[in-house]
C-alpha positions in Angstrom: -3.7 24.4 -6.6 -3.1 20.7 -7.4 -5.6 18.8 -9.4 -6.5 15.2 -8.6 -4.4 14.1 -11.6 -1.3 15.7 -10.2 -1.6 14.5 -6.6 0.6 11.7 -5.5 -1.3 8.4 -5.3 -1.1 6.3 -2.1 -2.1 2.7 -2.1 -3.5 1.6 1.3 -3.5 -2.2 2.1 -5.9 -3.0 4.8 -8.1 -0.1 3.9 -11.3 -1.6 5.5 -9.8 -2.1 8.9 -9.4 0.3 11.9 -5.8 1.2 11.0 -6.2 1.3 7.3 -9.5 3.1 7.4 -8.0 5.8 9.5 -5.2 6.1 7.0 -7.6 6.5 4.1 -9.5 9.2 5.9 -6.4 11.1 7.0 -4.9 11.0 3.5 -8.2 12.3 2.0 -8.5 15.0 4.7 -5.0 16.3 3.9 -6.0 17.2 0.4 -2.5 16.3 -0.8 -3.0 12.8 -2.0 -5.2 10.6 -4.2 -6.1 7.3 -2.4 -6.3 3.8 -3.8 -7.9 1.3 -1.4 -6.6 -2.2 -1.8 -9.2 -4.8 -0.9 -10.0 -8.5 -1.4 -13.7 -7.4 -1.8 -13.8 -4.2 -3.7 -17.5 -4.6 -4.6 -18.4 -4.1 -0.9 -16.4 -0.8 -0.5 -17.0 1.2 -3.7 -17.1 4.6 -2.0 -14.1 4.0 0.2 -11.5 6.0 -1.7 -10.7 7.7 -5.0 -9.9 4.2 -6.5 -10.4 0.7 -5.2 -8.7 -2.3 -6.6 -8.9 -6.0 -5.9 -5.7 -7.6 -4.5 -4.9 -10.2 -1.8 -1.7 -10.5 0.2 -2.0 -14.3 0.0 -1.8 -13.9 -3.8 1.3 -11.8 -4.4 0.7 -11.9 -8.2 -2.3 -9.5 -7.6 -0.2 -6.9 -5.9 1.9 -5.5 -8.7 -1.1 -4.1 -10.5 -2.5 -2.8 -7.2 0.7 -0.8 -6.6 1.3 0.3 -10.2 1.5 4.1 -10.5 1.5 4.6 -6.7 4.0 7.0 -5.1 3.4 5.4 -1.7 2.1 2.2 -0.1 0.8 1.8 3.5 0.8 -1.8 4.7 -0.8 -3.3 7.7 -1.3 -7.0 8.2 -3.8 -8.7 10.5 -2.1 -11.3 12.8 -5.3 -12.9 13.9 -6.5 -13.3 10.4 -3.3 -14.4 8.8 -1.7 -16.3 11.7 1.7 -17.7 10.9 1.4 -16.4 7.3 1.8 -12.7 8.4 5.5 -12.4 7.7 5.1 -14.3 4.5 2.3 -12.0 3.3 4.0 -8.8 4.3 7.3 -9.9 2.7 5.3 -10.7 -0.5 4.1 -7.1 -0.6 7.5 -5.5 -0.4 8.9 -6.8 -3.7 5.9 -5.9 -5.9 5.9 -2.4 -4.4 9.5 -2.0 -5.3 9.0 -3.4 -8.8 6.1 -1.1 -9.4 8.3 1.9 -8.7 6.8 2.9 -5.3 9.0 5.6 -3.7 7.7 5.6 -0.1 6.8 2.5 1.8 5.1 2.9 5.2 4.9 -0.3 7.4 2.8 -0.6 10.5 5.0 -2.5 12.9 5.3 -3.4 16.6 8.2 -3.7 19.0 10.5 -6.7 18.8 9.6 -8.3 22.2 12.2 -11.1 22.0 15.0 -8.7 21.2 14.0 -6.1 23.8 13.6 -8.7 26.5 16.7 -10.8 25.6 14.5 -13.7 24.7 12.7 -13.7 28.1 9.2 -12.9 26.6 7.7 -14.4 23.5 4.8 -12.3 22.0 4.6 -13.5 18.4 2.0 -10.9 17.3 4.5 -8.2 18.2 7.8 -9.8 17.2 6.3 -11.2 13.9 5.7 -7.7 12.7 9.1 -6.4 13.9 10.9 -9.1 11.9 9.7 -7.5 8.7 11.4 -4.2 9.5 14.8 -5.2 8.1 13.2 -6.5 4.9 11.5 -3.1 4.4 14.8 -1.3 5.1 16.8 -3.6 2.7 14.3 -3.2 -0.2 15.9 0.1 -1.2 12.8 2.4 -1.3 13.7 6.0 -1.7 11.8 6.6 1.5 10.6 4.2 4.2 8.8 4.8 7.5 7.8 2.6 10.4 4.7 3.5 12.3 3.8 1.8 15.6 0.3 1.2 16.7 -0.3 1.4 20.5 -2.6 -0.5 22.8 -5.9 0.5 21.2 -8.3 2.5 23.5 -10.9 0.6 21.4 -9.7 -2.7 23.0 -11.4 -1.6 26.2 -14.8 -1.6 24.6 -14.0 -4.6 22.4 -11.8 -7.6 22.8 -10.7 -6.5 26.3 -14.0 -5.0 27.6 -14.8 -5.2 31.3 -16.4 -8.5 32.5 -18.6 -9.3 35.4 -16.4 -10.3 38.4 -16.9 -12.8 41.1 -18.1 -10.1 43.5 -20.7 -8.9 41.0 -18.7 -5.8 39.9 -17.7 -5.0 36.3 -14.0 -4.8 35.7 -10.8 -6.4 34.7 -8.7 -9.3 35.9 -5.2 -8.7 34.6 -1.8 -10.6 34.9 0.2 -7.5 35.8 0.6 -5.1 38.7 -2.2 -2.5 38.1 -0.2 0.2 39.8 2.7 0.1 37.2 2.4 2.7 34.4 3.5 0.7 31.4 0.8 0.9 28.7 1.3 3.2 25.7 -2.3 3.7 24.5 -4.1 5.6 21.7 -7.1 5.9 19.5 -6.1 3.7 16.6 -8.1 5.7 14.1 -5.6 8.5 14.6 -2.7 6.5 13.3 -3.7 7.8 9.9 -2.6 11.4 10.8 1.0 10.1 11.4 0.9 8.1 8.2 -0.4 11.1 6.1 2.2 13.3 7.8 5.0 10.9 6.9 4.0 10.8 3.2 3.8 14.6 3.3 7.2 15.1 5.0 9.5 12.3 3.8 12.5 14.5 4.5 11.7 14.3 8.2 9.9 10.9 8.4 11.1 8.8 5.4 14.6 7.7 6.5 13.6 4.7 8.6 12.1 6.7 11.4 9.9 4.9 14.0 6.7 6.9 14.7 4.5 5.6 17.5 1.0 6.8 18.1 0.7 7.5 21.8 -2.2 9.4 23.3 -1.6 8.4 26.8 0.8 6.3 29.0 -1.1 4.6 31.9 -1.3 2.0 34.5 -4.4 -0.3 34.6 -5.3 1.4 37.9 -5.0 4.8 36.1 -7.4 3.5 33.4 -9.9 2.4 36.0 -9.6 5.6 38.1 -10.1 7.7 35.0 -13.3 5.8 34.0 -14.6 5.8 37.5 -14.1 9.5 37.6 -16.5 9.7 34.7 -19.3 7.8 36.5 -18.3 4.2 36.0 -18.1 1.7 38.8 -15.3 -0.6 37.6 -12.6 -2.6 39.3 -9.3 -4.2 38.5 -7.6 -7.2 40.2 -4.3 -8.8 39.5 -4.1 -12.6 39.1 -1.0 -14.8 38.5 0.1 -15.0 34.9 -0.4 -18.8 35.0 -4.0 -18.5 36.0 -4.8 -15.9 33.5 -3.4 -18.1 30.8 -6.2 -20.6 31.4 -9.1 -18.1 31.0 -9.7 -18.3 27.2 -8.1 -19.5 24.0 -5.0 -17.3 23.3 -4.9 -16.0 26.9 -1.3 -17.4 27.4 0.1 -15.0 24.8 -1.9 -12.1 26.2 -0.5 -12.9 29.7 3.0 -12.9 28.2 2.3 -9.6 26.5 1.2 -8.0 29.8 4.2 -9.4 31.6 6.4 -7.8 28.9 4.6 -4.5 29.3 5.3 -4.5 33.1 9.0 -5.3 32.6 9.7 -3.1 29.6 6.6 -0.9 28.8 4.6 -1.4 25.6 7.2 0.4 23.4 10.0 -1.3 25.2 12.2 1.6 26.0 12.3 5.4 26.5 10.5 6.5 23.3 9.9 10.1 24.1 11.9 11.4 21.2 10.0 9.1 18.8 6.7 10.1 20.2 7.6 13.8 19.9 8.6 13.4 16.3 5.4 11.4 15.5 3.2 14.2 17.1 5.1 16.8 15.1 4.6 14.8 11.9 0.9 14.3 12.7 0.5 18.0 13.3 -0.6 17.8 16.9 -1.1 15.7 20.0 -3.3 12.6 19.8 -6.5 12.4 21.9 -5.8 11.4 25.5 -7.6 8.5 27.2 -9.9 10.6 29.3 -11.2 12.7 26.4 -11.7 9.5 24.3 -13.5 7.7 27.1 -15.9 10.5 27.8 -17.3 10.1 24.3 -16.6 6.4 23.4 -16.8 4.4 26.7 -20.5 4.4 27.7 -21.4 4.1 31.4 -22.6 0.5 32.0 -24.5 -0.9 34.9 -23.6 -4.4 36.2 
């Protein structure tokens, strides 16, 4: 049996977020790894992992020490927090990881919307992450893996929760055809199982594989019907993209994202083989939407 001293150390950047937190828990649950949480505020999160170190993506000079002695690094960046600095920050993490002798780099990316759509759609928070993929590949790590987060189920009780509609019902107004299945979805906390599996099986997942977390593939109508079948009374209505873009700050990019989904799906192509490999690496199927919703989407009254 391995002792903690002999286990491979994985440094997790973004350990306090939904993705990174799931990665920390999955690595710990596997029993194969020692986990170092990388945080800007380590004092707030002392119990998070085996080790916690202070580092900041906007200060690359802090990262070398954070990665020292680590076998692997998991990196996720927050577009909404970092804005236009996201690529700069992520790029700044790659070199210190290589210099520190990290063997396996796992990057949480998203589809390159501009490339997939031939420039028709512009979704910077997707494409911005995708643009780092070649930088990770070119860095020369012994192993590198790309994991792809889906449309979070959690969005539907968070940033994209149902709102009161003009007719008094609770529901969604969306800038896409609700009947078109196009949304690859999942419980974001389960991404960690894929990441832990990738670190455990680099021979299968460490050669630049793309591993998406997909618990379900649905239309918006399917989402609403599933929820209504569980006792909700929700609605969905399509509005023109141009109208949706006026609803709230940032709505124009969300409208563009949904238009991309309808034209190309969330993942942008037939990804069945990638999904199958991700599930194999994770050791099982992710939770489907109906199962997640029964526990995590409380019935609301308008």
